[in-house]
PyMOL CGO cylinders between C-alpha atoms (Angstrom):
from pymol import cmd
from pymol.cgo import CYLINDER

trace = [
    CYLINDER, -16.69, -17.63, 38.96, -20.07, -17.10, 37.31, 0.3, 1, 1, 1, 1, 1, 1,
    CYLINDER, -20.07, -17.10, 37.31, -20.47, -17.56, 33.58, 0.3, 1, 1, 1, 1, 1, 1,
    CYLINDER, -20.47, -17.56, 33.58, -21.86, -14.02, 33.29, 0.3, 1, 1, 1, 1, 1, 1,
    CYLINDER, -21.86, -14.02, 33.29, -18.63, -12.58, 34.71, 0.3, 1, 1, 1, 1, 1, 1,
    CYLINDER, -18.63, -12.58, 34.71, -16.65, -14.47, 32.06, 0.3, 1, 1, 1, 1, 1, 1,
    CYLINDER, -16.65, -14.47, 32.06, -18.96, -13.15, 29.37, 0.3, 1, 1, 1, 1, 1, 1,
    CYLINDER, -18.96, -13.15, 29.37, -18.49, -9.56, 30.62, 0.3, 1, 1, 1, 1, 1, 1,
    CYLINDER, -18.49, -9.56, 30.62, -14.74, -9.95, 30.71, 0.3, 1, 1, 1, 1, 1, 1,
    CYLINDER, -14.74, -9.95, 30.71, -14.68, -11.31, 27.16, 0.3, 1, 1, 1, 1, 1, 1,
    CYLINDER, -14.68, -11.31, 27.16, -16.86, -8.40, 25.99, 0.3, 1, 1, 1, 1, 1, 1,
    CYLINDER, -16.86, -8.40, 25.99, -14.66, -5.84, 27.71, 0.3, 1, 1, 1, 1, 1, 1,
    CYLINDER, -14.66, -5.84, 27.71, -11.55, -7.42, 26.22, 0.3, 1, 1, 1, 1, 1, 1,
    CYLINDER, -11.55, -7.42, 26.22, -13.09, -7.50, 22.77, 0.3, 1, 1, 1, 1, 1, 1,
    CYLINDER, -13.09, -7.50, 22.77, -14.13, -3.86, 23.00, 0.3, 1, 1, 1, 1, 1, 1,
    CYLINDER, -14.13, -3.86, 23.00, -10.62, -2.84, 24.12, 0.3, 1, 1, 1, 1, 1, 1,
    CYLINDER, -10.62, -2.84, 24.12, -9.11, -4.83, 21.23, 0.3, 1, 1, 1, 1, 1, 1,
    CYLINDER, -9.11, -4.83, 21.23, -11.49, -3.07, 18.78, 0.3, 1, 1, 1, 1, 1, 1,
    CYLINDER, -11.49, -3.07, 18.78, -10.55, 0.35, 20.13, 0.3, 1, 1, 1, 1, 1, 1,
    CYLINDER, -10.55, 0.35, 20.13, -6.88, -0.60, 19.91, 0.3, 1, 1, 1, 1, 1, 1,
    CYLINDER, -6.88, -0.60, 19.91, -7.15, -1.63, 16.27, 0.3, 1, 1, 1, 1, 1, 1,
    CYLINDER, -7.15, -1.63, 16.27, -9.11, 1.51, 15.40, 0.3, 1, 1, 1, 1, 1, 1,
    CYLINDER, -9.11, 1.51, 15.40, -6.51, 3.77, 17.06, 0.3, 1, 1, 1, 1, 1, 1,
    CYLINDER, -6.51, 3.77, 17.06, -3.73, 1.90, 15.29, 0.3, 1, 1, 1, 1, 1, 1,
    CYLINDER, -3.73, 1.90, 15.29, -5.43, 2.11, 11.89, 0.3, 1, 1, 1, 1, 1, 1,
    CYLINDER, -5.43, 2.11, 11.89, -6.34, 5.78, 12.09, 0.3, 1, 1, 1, 1, 1, 1,
    CYLINDER, -6.34, 5.78, 12.09, -3.20, 6.85, 13.91, 0.3, 1, 1, 1, 1, 1, 1,
    CYLINDER, -3.20, 6.85, 13.91, -0.87, 9.45, 12.46, 0.3, 1, 1, 1, 1, 1, 1,
    CYLINDER, -0.87, 9.45, 12.46, 1.71, 8.25, 10.02, 0.3, 1, 1, 1, 1, 1, 1,
    CYLINDER, 1.71, 8.25, 10.02, -0.32, 5.32, 8.69, 0.3, 1, 1, 1, 1, 1, 1,
    CYLINDER, -0.32, 5.32, 8.69, -2.26, 7.21, 6.02, 0.3, 1, 1, 1, 1, 1, 1,
    CYLINDER, -2.26, 7.21, 6.02, 0.54, 7.35, 3.48, 0.3, 1, 1, 1, 1, 1, 1,
    CYLINDER, 0.54, 7.35, 3.48, 1.38, 3.67, 4.04, 0.3, 1, 1, 1, 1, 1, 1,
    CYLINDER, 1.38, 3.67, 4.04, -2.25, 2.63, 3.49, 0.3, 1, 1, 1, 1, 1, 1,
    CYLINDER, -2.25, 2.63, 3.49, -2.56, 4.84, 0.40, 0.3, 1, 1, 1, 1, 1, 1,
    CYLINDER, -2.56, 4.84, 0.40, 0.51, 3.23, -1.14, 0.3, 1, 1, 1, 1, 1, 1,
    CYLINDER, 0.51, 3.23, -1.14, -0.88, -0.24, -0.37, 0.3, 1, 1, 1, 1, 1, 1,
    CYLINDER, -0.88, -0.24, -0.37, -4.20, 0.70, -1.95, 0.3, 1, 1, 1, 1, 1, 1,
    CYLINDER, -4.20, 0.70, -1.95, -2.53, 2.02, -5.12, 0.3, 1, 1, 1, 1, 1, 1,
    CYLINDER, -2.53, 2.02, -5.12, -0.14, -0.93, -5.42, 0.3, 1, 1, 1, 1, 1, 1,
    CYLINDER, -0.14, -0.93, -5.42, -3.04, -3.03, -6.69, 0.3, 1, 1, 1, 1, 1, 1,
    CYLINDER, -3.04, -3.03, -6.69, -3.25, -0.94, -9.83, 0.3, 1, 1, 1, 1, 1, 1,
    CYLINDER, -3.25, -0.94, -9.83, 0.51, -0.92, -10.35, 0.3, 1, 1, 1, 1, 1, 1,
    CYLINDER, 0.51, -0.92, -10.35, 0.65, -4.71, -10.25, 0.3, 1, 1, 1, 1, 1, 1,
    CYLINDER, 0.65, -4.71, -10.25, -2.02, -4.95, -12.95, 0.3, 1, 1, 1, 1, 1, 1,
    CYLINDER, -2.02, -4.95, -12.95, 0.20, -3.05, -15.41, 0.3, 1, 1, 1, 1, 1, 1,
    CYLINDER, 0.20, -3.05, -15.41, 3.08, -5.46, -14.83, 0.3, 1, 1, 1, 1, 1, 1,
    CYLINDER, 3.08, -5.46, -14.83, 0.79, -8.49, -15.08, 0.3, 1, 1, 1, 1, 1, 1,
    CYLINDER, 0.79, -8.49, -15.08, -0.75, -7.23, -18.30, 0.3, 1, 1, 1, 1, 1, 1,
    CYLINDER, -0.75, -7.23, -18.30, 2.72, -6.68, -19.76, 0.3, 1, 1, 1, 1, 1, 1,
    CYLINDER, 2.72, -6.68, -19.76, 3.84, -10.16, -18.81, 0.3, 1, 1, 1, 1, 1, 1,
    CYLINDER, 3.84, -10.16, -18.81, 0.71, -11.68, -20.39, 0.3, 1, 1, 1, 1, 1, 1,
    CYLINDER, 0.71, -11.68, -20.39, 1.32, -9.69, -23.57, 0.3, 1, 1, 1, 1, 1, 1,
    CYLINDER, 1.32, -9.69, -23.57, 4.90, -10.92, -23.64, 0.3, 1, 1, 1, 1, 1, 1,
    CYLINDER, 4.90, -10.92, -23.64, 3.71, -14.53, -23.28, 0.3, 1, 1, 1, 1, 1, 1,
    CYLINDER, 3.71, -14.53, -23.28, 1.29, -14.10, -26.19, 0.3, 1, 1, 1, 1, 1, 1,
    CYLINDER, 1.29, -14.10, -26.19, 4.03, -12.69, -28.39, 0.3, 1, 1, 1, 1, 1, 1,
    CYLINDER, 4.03, -12.69, -28.39, 6.37, -15.54, -27.51, 0.3, 1, 1, 1, 1, 1, 1,
    CYLINDER, 6.37, -15.54, -27.51, 3.66, -18.11, -28.17, 0.3, 1, 1, 1, 1, 1, 1,
    CYLINDER, 3.66, -18.11, -28.17, 3.00, -16.58, -31.60, 0.3, 1, 1, 1, 1, 1, 1,
    CYLINDER, 3.00, -16.58, -31.60, 6.69, -16.59, -32.45, 0.3, 1, 1, 1, 1, 1, 1,
    CYLINDER, 6.69, -16.59, -32.45, 7.12, -20.26, -31.55, 0.3, 1, 1, 1, 1, 1, 1,
    CYLINDER, 7.12, -20.26, -31.55, 3.88, -21.32, -33.10, 0.3, 1, 1, 1, 1, 1, 1,
    CYLINDER, 3.88, -21.32, -33.10, 2.31, -22.55, -29.81, 0.3, 1, 1, 1, 1, 1, 1,
    CYLINDER, 2.31, -22.55, -29.81, -1.40, -22.39, -29.53, 0.3, 1, 1, 1, 1, 1, 1,
    CYLINDER, -1.40, -22.39, -29.53, -2.14, -22.94, -33.22, 0.3, 1, 1, 1, 1, 1, 1,
]
cmd.load_cgo(trace, "trace")
């Protein structure tokens, strides 16, 4: 088997894998899932900010950090 045949097979396999991932990503039914995942980043920030604020209040009550 010639090395060029192996290269061509790898290229064809890679192209098919790329097409498969693109079809999966843009397939029907995935849009709402991806939108929820994109918005979850902002929802986590609110919870993290609240927990940081709670830690600051607790530290002030106990006198830590002075």
